ChimeraX commands (.cxc) that place a marker at each C-alpha (Angstrom):
marker #1 position 45.55,21.11,3.58 radius 0.5
marker #1 position 44.12,17.94,1.99 radius 0.5
marker #1 position 44.92,15.88,5.08 radius 0.5
marker #1 position 43.28,18.42,7.38 radius 0.5
marker #1 position 40.21,18.52,5.15 radius 0.5
marker #1 position 39.94,14.74,5.15 radius 0.5
marker #1 position 40.26,14.48,8.92 radius 0.5
marker #1 position 37.76,17.21,9.62 radius 0.5
marker #1 position 35.03,16.64,7.07 radius 0.5
marker #1 position 35.41,13.04,5.85 radius 0.5
marker #1 position 35.17,9.92,8.03 radius 0.5
marker #1 position 37.91,8.07,6.15 radius 0.5
marker #1 position 38.42,5.95,3.07 radius 0.5
marker #1 position 36.89,2.61,4.02 radius 0.5
marker #1 position 33.52,1.28,5.20 radius 0.5
marker #1 position 34.96,0.43,8.60 radius 0.5
marker #1 position 36.08,4.05,9.01 radius 0.5
marker #1 position 32.57,5.46,8.54 radius 0.5
marker #1 position 31.05,2.74,10.77 radius 0.5
marker #1 position 33.45,3.65,13.59 radius 0.5
marker #1 position 32.77,7.37,13.25 radius 0.5
marker #1 position 29.02,6.72,13.13 radius 0.5
marker #1 position 29.24,4.79,16.40 radius 0.5
marker #1 position 31.06,7.73,18.01 radius 0.5
marker #1 position 28.46,10.23,16.73 radius 0.5
marker #1 position 25.62,7.97,17.91 radius 0.5
marker #1 position 27.17,7.91,21.39 radius 0.5
marker #1 position 26.74,11.70,21.42 radius 0.5
marker #1 position 23.02,11.23,20.86 radius 0.5
marker #1 position 23.08,12.13,17.18 radius 0.5
marker #1 position 21.78,10.18,14.19 radius 0.5
marker #1 position 23.79,9.75,10.99 radius 0.5
marker #1 position 23.39,9.63,7.24 radius 0.5
marker #1 position 26.30,7.89,5.50 radius 0.5
marker #1 position 27.42,8.92,2.02 radius 0.5
marker #1 position 30.02,7.14,-0.08 radius 0.5
marker #1 position 31.48,10.00,-2.06 radius 0.5
marker #1 position 31.40,9.66,-5.80 radius 0.5
marker #1 position 29.34,10.58,-8.84 radius 0.5
marker #1 position 29.16,10.29,-12.64 radius 0.5
marker #1 position 30.56,6.78,-12.92 radius 0.5
marker #1 position 31.45,5.81,-16.44 radius 0.5
marker #1 position 30.61,2.09,-16.76 radius 0.5
marker #1 position 28.31,-0.64,-15.46 radius 0.5
marker #1 position 30.97,-2.22,-13.28 radius 0.5
marker #1 position 31.65,0.98,-11.37 radius 0.5
marker #1 position 27.92,1.45,-10.79 radius 0.5
marker #1 position 27.50,-2.11,-9.49 radius 0.5
marker #1 position 30.51,-1.73,-7.20 radius 0.5
marker #1 position 29.02,1.45,-5.78 radius 0.5
marker #1 position 25.72,-0.33,-5.10 radius 0.5
marker #1 position 27.55,-3.30,-3.51 radius 0.5
marker #1 position 29.18,-0.93,-1.03 radius 0.5
marker #1 position 25.81,0.57,-0.07 radius 0.5
marker #1 position 24.38,-2.92,0.47 radius 0.5
marker #1 position 27.30,-3.56,2.82 radius 0.5
marker #1 position 26.52,-0.34,4.70 radius 0.5
marker #1 position 22.91,-1.33,5.16 radius 0.5
marker #1 position 23.94,-4.78,6.41 radius 0.5
marker #1 position 26.43,-3.32,8.88 radius 0.5
marker #1 position 24.03,-0.71,10.16 radius 0.5
marker #1 position 21.54,-3.44,11.02 radius 0.5
marker #1 position 24.17,-5.80,12.47 radius 0.5
marker #1 position 25.73,-3.17,14.69 radius 0.5
marker #1 position 22.42,-1.53,15.59 radius 0.5
marker #1 position 23.57,1.92,14.48 radius 0.5
marker #1 position 21.19,4.86,14.33 radius 0.5
marker #1 position 21.95,5.61,10.70 radius 0.5
marker #1 position 20.65,5.62,7.14 radius 0.5
marker #1 position 22.33,6.13,3.75 radius 0.5
marker #1 position 22.47,8.89,1.14 radius 0.5
marker #1 position 23.40,8.21,-2.50 radius 0.5
marker #1 position 23.55,9.92,-5.88 radius 0.5
marker #1 position 21.94,8.44,-8.96 radius 0.5
marker #1 position 24.96,9.26,-11.13 radius 0.5
marker #1 position 26.97,7.14,-8.71 radius 0.5
marker #1 position 24.54,4.31,-9.50 radius 0.5
marker #1 position 25.07,4.70,-13.28 radius 0.5
marker #1 position 22.45,7.19,-14.33 radius 0.5
marker #1 position 24.74,8.63,-17.02 radius 0.5
marker #1 position 25.60,5.12,-18.26 radius 0.5
marker #1 position 22.29,3.26,-18.36 radius 0.5
marker #1 position 19.09,4.65,-16.83 radius 0.5
marker #1 position 17.58,1.16,-16.45 radius 0.5
marker #1 position 20.64,-0.04,-14.64 radius 0.5
marker #1 position 20.50,2.92,-12.22 radius 0.5
marker #1 position 16.78,2.35,-11.65 radius 0.5
marker #1 position 17.25,-1.39,-11.00 radius 0.5
marker #1 position 20.17,-1.15,-8.59 radius 0.5
marker #1 position 18.65,1.77,-6.71 radius 0.5
marker #1 position 15.43,-0.16,-6.37 radius 0.5
marker #1 position 17.39,-3.12,-4.95 radius 0.5
marker #1 position 18.94,-0.76,-2.37 radius 0.5
marker #1 position 15.52,0.56,-1.32 radius 0.5
marker #1 position 14.20,-3.01,-1.02 radius 0.5
marker #1 position 17.21,-3.82,1.18 radius 0.5
marker #1 position 16.51,-0.77,3.32 radius 0.5
marker #1 position 12.84,-1.81,3.65 radius 0.5
marker #1 position 13.80,-5.31,4.76 radius 0.5
marker #1 position 16.07,-3.98,7.45 radius 0.5
marker #1 position 13.83,-1.08,8.56 radius 0.5
marker #1 position 16.13,1.53,7.10 radius 0.5
marker #1 position 15.95,4.43,4.66 radius 0.5
marker #1 position 17.68,5.61,1.44 radius 0.5
marker #1 position 17.99,9.30,0.66 radius 0.5
marker #1 position 18.43,10.03,-3.02 radius 0.5
marker #1 position 20.62,13.09,-3.12 radius 0.5
marker #1 position 19.98,15.96,-5.52 radius 0.5
marker #1 position 22.62,16.89,-8.06 radius 0.5
marker #1 position 22.87,19.80,-10.50 radius 0.5
marker #1 position 19.81,21.09,-12.35 radius 0.5
marker #1 position 20.29,18.87,-15.45 radius 0.5
marker #1 position 19.40,15.94,-13.13 radius 0.5
marker #1 position 16.60,17.53,-11.09 radius 0.5
marker #1 position 13.57,16.22,-12.93 radius 0.5
marker #1 position 15.06,12.77,-13.59 radius 0.5
marker #1 position 15.96,12.43,-9.91 radius 0.5
marker #1 position 12.49,13.39,-8.73 radius 0.5
marker #1 position 10.92,11.04,-11.27 radius 0.5
marker #1 position 13.08,8.22,-9.88 radius 0.5
marker #1 position 12.03,8.97,-6.28 radius 0.5
marker #1 position 8.31,9.17,-7.12 radius 0.5
marker #1 position 8.55,5.89,-9.02 radius 0.5
marker #1 position 10.54,4.07,-6.32 radius 0.5
marker #1 position 8.25,5.31,-3.53 radius 0.5
marker #1 position 5.16,4.10,-5.37 radius 0.5
marker #1 position 6.32,0.47,-5.42 radius 0.5
marker #1 position 4.87,-1.98,-2.90 radius 0.5
marker #1 position 6.91,-2.02,0.30 radius 0.5
marker #1 position 9.00,1.04,-0.60 radius 0.5
marker #1 position 6.79,3.66,1.06 radius 0.5
marker #1 position 8.66,5.39,3.86 radius 0.5
marker #1 position 11.98,3.95,2.85 radius 0.5
marker #1 position 13.09,6.39,0.14 radius 0.5
marker #1 position 13.26,10.14,0.17 radius 0.5
marker #1 position 14.30,13.15,-1.83 radius 0.5
marker #1 position 16.32,16.37,-1.47 radius 0.5
marker #1 position 14.93,19.82,-2.33 radius 0.5
marker #1 position 17.14,22.88,-2.89 radius 0.5
marker #1 position 15.61,26.21,-1.88 radius 0.5
marker #1 position 17.57,28.21,-4.45 radius 0.5
marker #1 position 15.68,26.58,-7.36 radius 0.5
marker #1 position 12.59,28.49,-8.37 radius 0.5
marker #1 position 10.71,25.24,-9.08 radius 0.5
marker #1 position 11.16,23.90,-5.56 radius 0.5
marker #1 position 7.78,24.89,-4.08 radius 0.5
marker #1 position 5.96,22.95,-6.78 radius 0.5
marker #1 position 8.27,19.95,-6.28 radius 0.5
marker #1 position 7.66,20.04,-2.52 radius 0.5
marker #1 position 3.89,20.02,-2.97 radius 0.5
marker #1 position 4.07,16.97,-5.26 radius 0.5
marker #1 position 6.40,15.09,-2.88 radius 0.5
marker #1 position 4.40,15.69,0.29 radius 0.5
marker #1 position 1.25,14.85,-1.67 radius 0.5
marker #1 position 2.67,11.33,-1.76 radius 0.5
marker #1 position 4.07,11.64,1.78 radius 0.5
marker #1 position 7.67,11.37,0.59 radius 0.5
marker #1 position 10.29,12.50,3.08 radius 0.5
marker #1 position 12.34,15.54,2.08 radius 0.5
marker #1 position 15.72,16.93,3.08 radius 0.5
marker #1 position 15.56,20.67,2.60 radius 0.5
marker #1 position 18.85,22.46,1.85 radius 0.5
marker #1 position 19.83,25.69,0.14 radius 0.5
marker #1 position 21.82,24.18,-2.73 radius 0.5
marker #1 position 25.52,24.00,-3.50 radius 0.5
marker #1 position 25.78,24.04,-7.30 radius 0.5
marker #1 position 26.18,27.10,-9.51 radius 0.5
marker #1 position 22.89,27.60,-11.35 radius 0.5
marker #1 position 21.77,30.33,-13.82 radius 0.5
marker #1 position 19.30,33.07,-12.85 radius 0.5
marker #1 position 16.67,31.62,-15.17 radius 0.5
marker #1 position 16.09,28.73,-12.82 radius 0.5
marker #1 position 17.68,29.75,-9.49 radius 0.5
marker #1 position 17.54,32.65,-7.07 radius 0.5
marker #1 position 20.85,34.47,-7.07 radius 0.5
marker #1 position 20.51,36.65,-3.98 radius 0.5
marker #1 position 21.06,35.10,-0.57 radius 0.5
marker #1 position 18.03,36.96,0.76 radius 0.5
marker #1 position 15.85,35.32,-1.86 radius 0.5
marker #1 position 17.28,31.84,-1.23 radius 0.5
marker #1 position 16.76,32.31,2.49 radius 0.5
marker #1 position 13.18,33.58,2.08 radius 0.5
marker #1 position 12.33,30.57,-0.05 radius 0.5
marker #1 position 14.00,28.24,2.43 radius 0.5
marker #1 position 11.83,29.56,5.28 radius 0.5
marker #1 position 8.73,29.35,3.11 radius 0.5
marker #1 position 9.43,25.72,2.23 radius 0.5
marker #1 position 10.42,24.84,5.79 radius 0.5
marker #1 position 7.02,25.97,7.02 radius 0.5
marker #1 position 5.25,23.82,4.42 radius 0.5
marker #1 position 7.32,20.81,5.46 radius 0.5
marker #1 position 6.77,21.19,9.19 radius 0.5
marker #1 position 3.02,21.46,8.72 radius 0.5
marker #1 position 2.81,18.45,6.35 radius 0.5
marker #1 position 2.73,15.73,8.94 radius 0.5
marker #1 position 5.62,13.95,7.26 radius 0.5
marker #1 position 9.01,13.49,8.89 radius 0.5
marker #1 position 11.46,15.76,7.07 radius 0.5
marker #1 position 15.02,16.93,7.47 radius 0.5
marker #1 position 15.85,20.64,7.82 radius 0.5
marker #1 position 19.45,20.71,6.59 radius 0.5
marker #1 position 21.19,24.00,7.41 radius 0.5
marker #1 position 24.11,25.46,9.34 radius 0.5
marker #1 position 22.72,28.97,9.07 radius 0.5
marker #1 position 21.73,30.25,12.56 radius 0.5
marker #1 position 19.01,32.44,11.03 radius 0.5
marker #1 position 17.38,29.47,9.33 radius 0.5
marker #1 position 17.63,27.43,12.47 radius 0.5
marker #1 position 16.12,30.26,14.58 radius 0.5
marker #1 position 13.28,30.63,12.07 radius 0.5
marker #1 position 12.62,26.88,12.22 radius 0.5
marker #1 position 12.57,26.80,16.00 radius 0.5
marker #1 position 10.29,29.83,16.20 radius 0.5
marker #1 position 7.82,28.34,13.73 radius 0.5
marker #1 position 7.88,24.87,15.33 radius 0.5
marker #1 position 7.22,26.41,18.77 radius 0.5
marker #1 position 4.49,28.71,17.55 radius 0.5
marker #1 position 2.71,25.95,15.61 radius 0.5
marker #1 position 3.25,23.39,18.34 radius 0.5
marker #1 position 5.21,21.09,16.03 radius 0.5
marker #1 position 6.73,18.48,18.39 radius 0.5
marker #1 position 10.52,17.93,18.36 radius 0.5
marker #1 position 10.11,14.36,17.15 radius 0.5
marker #1 position 8.16,15.44,14.05 radius 0.5
marker #1 position 11.25,16.47,12.10 radius 0.5
marker #1 position 15.02,16.67,12.47 radius 0.5
marker #1 position 17.81,19.10,11.80 radius 0.5
marker #1 position 20.68,17.90,9.59 radius 0.5
marker #1 position 24.25,19.16,9.39 radius 0.5
marker #1 position 27.51,18.10,7.78 radius 0.5
marker #1 position 30.14,16.14,9.69 radius 0.5
marker #1 position 32.73,18.61,11.06 radius 0.5
marker #1 position 30.57,21.69,10.58 radius 0.5
marker #1 position 29.18,23.59,13.60 radius 0.5
marker #1 position 29.69,20.71,16.00 radius 0.5
marker #1 position 28.88,23.07,18.88 radius 0.5
marker #1 position 25.48,23.86,17.36 radius 0.5
marker #1 position 24.79,20.20,16.70 radius 0.5
marker #1 position 25.24,19.42,20.35 radius 0.5
marker #1 position 23.33,22.45,21.50 radius 0.5
marker #1 position 20.25,21.57,19.48 radius 0.5
marker #1 position 20.37,17.97,20.61 radius 0.5
marker #1 position 20.59,18.99,24.27 radius 0.5
marker #1 position 17.53,21.19,23.74 radius 0.5
marker #1 position 15.60,18.13,22.65 radius 0.5
marker #1 position 15.60,18.57,18.91 radius 0.5
marker #1 position 16.50,15.74,16.54 radius 0.5
marker #1 position 19.86,16.02,14.84 radius 0.5
marker #1 position 21.30,13.94,12.03 radius 0.5
marker #1 position 24.92,14.26,10.93 radius 0.5
marker #1 position 25.70,13.72,7.27 radius 0.5
marker #1 position 28.98,11.78,7.15 radius 0.5
marker #1 position 30.85,11.37,3.84 radius 0.5
marker #1 position 33.59,8.84,3.30 radius 0.5
marker #1 position 35.52,7.09,0.51 radius 0.5
marker #1 position 38.49,7.40,-1.82 radius 0.5
marker #1 position 36.69,9.98,-4.00 radius 0.5
marker #1 position 36.72,12.67,-1.34 radius 0.5
marker #1 position 39.36,14.78,-3.01 radius 0.5
marker #1 position 37.82,15.11,-6.49 radius 0.5
marker #1 position 34.42,15.53,-4.84 radius 0.5
marker #1 position 35.60,18.51,-2.77 radius 0.5
marker #1 position 37.49,20.04,-5.68 radius 0.5
marker #1 position 34.41,19.93,-7.95 radius 0.5
marker #1 position 32.19,21.46,-5.27 radius 0.5
marker #1 position 34.68,24.25,-4.62 radius 0.5
marker #1 position 35.18,24.96,-8.32 radius 0.5
marker #1 position 31.46,25.00,-9.06 radius 0.5
marker #1 position 30.66,27.61,-6.41 radius 0.5
marker #1 position 33.35,29.79,-4.81 radius 0.5
marker #1 position 31.11,30.41,-1.80 radius 0.5
marker #1 position 31.63,26.75,-0.91 radius 0.5
marker #1 position 35.36,27.34,-0.49 radius 0.5
marker #1 position 34.76,30.22,1.97 radius 0.5
marker #1 position 32.28,28.09,3.91 radius 0.5
marker #1 position 34.71,25.20,4.21 radius 0.5
marker #1 position 37.66,27.36,5.16 radius 0.5
marker #1 position 35.64,29.21,7.80 radius 0.5
marker #1 position 34.72,25.95,9.49 radius 0.5
marker #1 position 38.13,24.37,8.99 radius 0.5
marker #1 position 39.72,26.75,11.44 radius 0.5
marker #1 position 36.93,26.99,14.00 radius 0.5
marker link #1:1,2 radius 0.2
marker link #1:2,3 radius 0.2
marker link #1:3,4 radius 0.2
marker link #1:4,5 radius 0.2
marker link #1:5,6 radius 0.2
marker link #1:6,7 radius 0.2
marker link #1:7,8 radius 0.2
marker link #1:8,9 radius 0.2
marker link #1:9,10 radius 0.2
marker link #1:10,11 radius 0.2
marker link #1:11,12 radius 0.2
marker link #1:12,13 radius 0.2
marker link #1:13,14 radius 0.2
marker link #1:14,15 radius 0.2
marker link #1:15,16 radius 0.2
marker link #1:16,17 radius 0.2
marker link #1:17,18 radius 0.2
marker link #1:18,19 radius 0.2
marker link #1:19,20 radius 0.2
marker link #1:20,21 radius 0.2
marker link #1:21,22 radius 0.2
marker link #1:22,23 radius 0.2
marker link #1:23,24 radius 0.2
marker link #1:24,25 radius 0.2
marker link #1:25,26 radius 0.2
marker link #1:26,27 radius 0.2
marker link #1:27,28 radius 0.2
marker link #1:28,29 radius 0.2
marker link #1:29,30 radius 0.2
marker link #1:30,31 radius 0.2
marker link #1:31,32 radius 0.2
marker link #1:32,33 radius 0.2
marker link #1:33,34 radius 0.2
marker link #1:34,35 radius 0.2
marker link #1:35,36 radius 0.2
marker link #1:36,37 radius 0.2
marker link #1:37,38 radius 0.2
marker link #1:38,39 radius 0.2
marker link #1:39,40 radius 0.2
marker link #1:40,41 radius 0.2
marker link #1:41,42 radius 0.2
marker link #1:42,43 radius 0.2
marker link #1:43,44 radius 0.2
marker link #1:44,45 radius 0.2
marker link #1:45,46 radius 0.2
marker link #1:46,47 radius 0.2
marker link #1:47,48 radius 0.2
marker link #1:48,49 radius 0.2
marker link #1:49,50 radius 0.2
marker link #1:50,51 radius 0.2
marker link #1:51,52 radius 0.2
marker link #1:52,53 radius 0.2
marker link #1:53,54 radius 0.2
marker link #1:54,55 radius 0.2
marker link #1:55,56 radius 0.2
marker link #1:56,57 radius 0.2
marker link #1:57,58 radius 0.2
marker link #1:58,59 radius 0.2
marker link #1:59,60 radius 0.2
marker link #1:60,61 radius 0.2
marker link #1:61,62 radius 0.2
marker link #1:62,63 radius 0.2
marker link #1:63,64 radius 0.2
marker link #1:64,65 radius 0.2
marker link #1:65,66 radius 0.2
marker link #1:66,67 radius 0.2
marker link #1:67,68 radius 0.2
marker link #1:68,69 radius 0.2
marker link #1:69,70 radius 0.2
marker link #1:70,71 radius 0.2
marker link #1:71,72 radius 0.2
marker link #1:72,73 radius 0.2
marker link #1:73,74 radius 0.2
marker link #1:74,75 radius 0.2
marker link #1:75,76 radius 0.2
marker link #1:76,77 radius 0.2
marker link #1:77,78 radius 0.2
marker link #1:78,79 radius 0.2
marker link #1:79,80 radius 0.2
marker link #1:80,81 radius 0.2
marker link #1:81,82 radius 0.2
marker link #1:82,83 radius 0.2
marker link #1:83,84 radius 0.2
marker link #1:84,85 radius 0.2
marker link #1:85,86 radius 0.2
marker link #1:86,87 radius 0.2
marker link #1:87,88 radius 0.2
marker link #1:88,89 radius 0.2
marker link #1:89,90 radius 0.2
marker link #1:90,91 radius 0.2
marker link #1:91,92 radius 0.2
marker link #1:92,93 radius 0.2
marker link #1:93,94 radius 0.2
marker link #1:94,95 radius 0.2
marker link #1:95,96 radius 0.2
marker link #1:96,97 radius 0.2
marker link #1:97,98 radius 0.2
marker link #1:98,99 radius 0.2
marker link #1:99,100 radius 0.2
marker link #1:100,101 radius 0.2
marker link #1:101,102 radius 0.2
marker link #1:102,103 radius 0.2
marker link #1:103,104 radius 0.2
marker link #1:104,105 radius 0.2
marker link #1:105,106 radius 0.2
marker link #1:106,107 radius 0.2
marker link #1:107,108 radius 0.2
marker link #1:108,109 radius 0.2
marker link #1:109,110 radius 0.2
marker link #1:110,111 radius 0.2
marker link #1:111,112 radius 0.2
marker link #1:112,113 radius 0.2
marker link #1:113,114 radius 0.2
marker link #1:114,115 radius 0.2
marker link #1:115,116 radius 0.2
marker link #1:116,117 radius 0.2
marker link #1:117,118 radius 0.2
marker link #1:118,119 radius 0.2
marker link #1:119,120 radius 0.2
marker link #1:120,121 radius 0.2
marker link #1:121,122 radius 0.2
marker link #1:122,123 radius 0.2
marker link #1:123,124 radius 0.2
marker link #1:124,125 radius 0.2
marker link #1:125,126 radius 0.2
marker link #1:126,127 radius 0.2
marker link #1:127,128 radius 0.2
marker link #1:128,129 radius 0.2
marker link #1:129,130 radius 0.2
marker link #1:130,131 radius 0.2
marker link #1:131,132 radius 0.2
marker link #1:132,133 radius 0.2
marker link #1:133,134 radius 0.2
marker link #1:134,135 radius 0.2
marker link #1:135,136 radius 0.2
marker link #1:136,137 radius 0.2
marker link #1:137,138 radius 0.2
marker link #1:138,139 radius 0.2
marker link #1:139,140 radius 0.2
marker link #1:140,141 radius 0.2
marker link #1:141,142 radius 0.2
marker link #1:142,143 radius 0.2
marker link #1:143,144 radius 0.2
marker link #1:144,145 radius 0.2
marker link #1:145,146 radius 0.2
marker link #1:146,147 radius 0.2
marker link #1:147,148 radius 0.2
marker link #1:148,149 radius 0.2
marker link #1:149,150 radius 0.2
marker link #1:150,151 radius 0.2
marker link #1:151,152 radius 0.2
marker link #1:152,153 radius 0.2
marker link #1:153,154 radius 0.2
marker link #1:154,155 radius 0.2
marker link #1:155,156 radius 0.2
marker link #1:156,157 radius 0.2
marker link #1:157,158 radius 0.2
marker link #1:158,159 radius 0.2
marker link #1:159,160 radius 0.2
marker link #1:160,161 radius 0.2
marker link #1:161,162 radius 0.2
marker link #1:162,163 radius 0.2
marker link #1:163,164 radius 0.2
marker link #1:164,165 radius 0.2
marker link #1:165,166 radius 0.2
marker link #1:166,167 radius 0.2
marker link #1:167,168 radius 0.2
marker link #1:168,169 radius 0.2
marker link #1:169,170 radius 0.2
marker link #1:170,171 radius 0.2
marker link #1:171,172 radius 0.2
marker link #1:172,173 radius 0.2
marker link #1:173,174 radius 0.2
marker link #1:174,175 radius 0.2
marker link #1:175,176 radius 0.2
marker link #1:176,177 radius 0.2
marker link #1:177,178 radius 0.2
marker link #1:178,179 radius 0.2
marker link #1:179,180 radius 0.2
marker link #1:180,181 radius 0.2
marker link #1:181,182 radius 0.2
marker link #1:182,183 radius 0.2
marker link #1:183,184 radius 0.2
marker link #1:184,185 radius 0.2
marker link #1:185,186 radius 0.2
marker link #1:186,187 radius 0.2
marker link #1:187,188 radius 0.2
marker link #1:188,189 radius 0.2
marker link #1:189,190 radius 0.2
marker link #1:190,191 radius 0.2
marker link #1:191,192 radius 0.2
marker link #1:192,193 radius 0.2
marker link #1:193,194 radius 0.2
marker link #1:194,195 radius 0.2
marker link #1:195,196 radius 0.2
marker link #1:196,197 radius 0.2
marker link #1:197,198 radius 0.2
marker link #1:198,199 radius 0.2
marker link #1:199,200 radius 0.2
marker link #1:200,201 radius 0.2
marker link #1:201,202 radius 0.2
marker link #1:202,203 radius 0.2
marker link #1:203,204 radius 0.2
marker link #1:204,205 radius 0.2
marker link #1:205,206 radius 0.2
marker link #1:206,207 radius 0.2
marker link #1:207,208 radius 0.2
marker link #1:208,209 radius 0.2
marker link #1:209,210 radius 0.2
marker link #1:210,211 radius 0.2
marker link #1:211,212 radius 0.2
marker link #1:212,213 radius 0.2
marker link #1:213,214 radius 0.2
marker link #1:214,215 radius 0.2
marker link #1:215,216 radius 0.2
marker link #1:216,217 radius 0.2
marker link #1:217,218 radius 0.2
marker link #1:218,219 radius 0.2
marker link #1:219,220 radius 0.2
marker link #1:220,221 radius 0.2
marker link #1:221,222 radius 0.2
marker link #1:222,223 radius 0.2
marker link #1:223,224 radius 0.2
marker link #1:224,225 radius 0.2
marker link #1:225,226 radius 0.2
marker link #1:226,227 radius 0.2
marker link #1:227,228 radius 0.2
marker link #1:228,229 radius 0.2
marker link #1:229,230 radius 0.2
marker link #1:230,231 radius 0.2
marker link #1:231,232 radius 0.2
marker link #1:232,233 radius 0.2
marker link #1:233,234 radius 0.2
marker link #1:234,235 radius 0.2
marker link #1:235,236 radius 0.2
marker link #1:236,237 radius 0.2
marker link #1:237,238 radius 0.2
marker link #1:238,239 radius 0.2
marker link #1:239,240 radius 0.2
marker link #1:240,241 radius 0.2
marker link #1:241,242 radius 0.2
marker link #1:242,243 radius 0.2
marker link #1:243,244 radius 0.2
marker link #1:244,245 radius 0.2
marker link #1:245,246 radius 0.2
marker link #1:246,247 radius 0.2
marker link #1:247,248 radius 0.2
marker link #1:248,249 radius 0.2
marker link #1:249,250 radius 0.2
marker link #1:250,251 radius 0.2
marker link #1:251,252 radius 0.2
marker link #1:252,253 radius 0.2
marker link #1:253,254 radius 0.2
marker link #1:254,255 radius 0.2
marker link #1:255,256 radius 0.2
marker link #1:256,257 radius 0.2
marker link #1:257,258 radius 0.2
marker link #1:258,259 radius 0.2
marker link #1:259,260 radius 0.2
marker link #1:260,261 radius 0.2
marker link #1:261,262 radius 0.2
marker link #1:262,263 radius 0.2
marker link #1:263,264 radius 0.2
marker link #1:264,265 radius 0.2
marker link #1:265,266 radius 0.2
marker link #1:266,267 radius 0.2
marker link #1:267,268 radius 0.2
marker link #1:268,269 radius 0.2
marker link #1:269,270 radius 0.2
marker link #1:270,271 radius 0.2
marker link #1:271,272 radius 0.2
marker link #1:272,273 radius 0.2
marker link #1:273,274 radius 0.2
marker link #1:274,275 radius 0.2
marker link #1:275,276 radius 0.2
marker link #1:276,277 radius 0.2
marker link #1:277,278 radius 0.2
marker link #1:278,279 radius 0.2
marker link #1:279,280 radius 0.2
marker link #1:280,281 radius 0.2
marker link #1:281,282 radius 0.2
view
């Protein structure tokens, strides 16, 4: 089961693995976001090693002329160890991305990290030369998300909109799928009308249909935003949207930490397990 999971949803263990898979995905006309799996490192050295790998990714993307950017988690950069360390090495990554004309997406983690993550993104984006090279992730199941979206687009910060994969209490998160979906559509409409290039990250046909209907009705051009999906999930739909002229970016994870990463996600939210299993056998 583990081997099948790794082949279907993870590019491999090494940098070269994800670079090769990215090239193949690019050849299909799809963009990529690379993610070295890992989070909650426990010491400075682990954080610096994580950052070193991301610098290598940015170098190789430029050298090989790949259509790709990178996604990273602040706890992978040492946020739990030393906040200044995480800020410094993440800033260095954004500076590297700016030099090479690339982009760093700061992934969102569980709710204990939400405000700290957004504060980091706002701060990084405000620095000279960083504008347009760092972005955030917003989860539609959090009740605070509309306010967060308004603040981010007020500074023209790019957003990846997703539903959210962590288990969160009802005090801060919608519990019913209908409520999460309704908020997703509401936020999607705000993003598409903002004039900023955002990512609509979903595999839900209803959310995709709502996005296409709104974009068409409001005359939002296909190059004003992009859809985003996970590597190995709904590959048919990825190709279909691309052939229809819509932008599509595939989020490709890789690295030795894939197994604990998957196990944590599945343990945190049982619905994740059903989602993975459903796509595993399609």
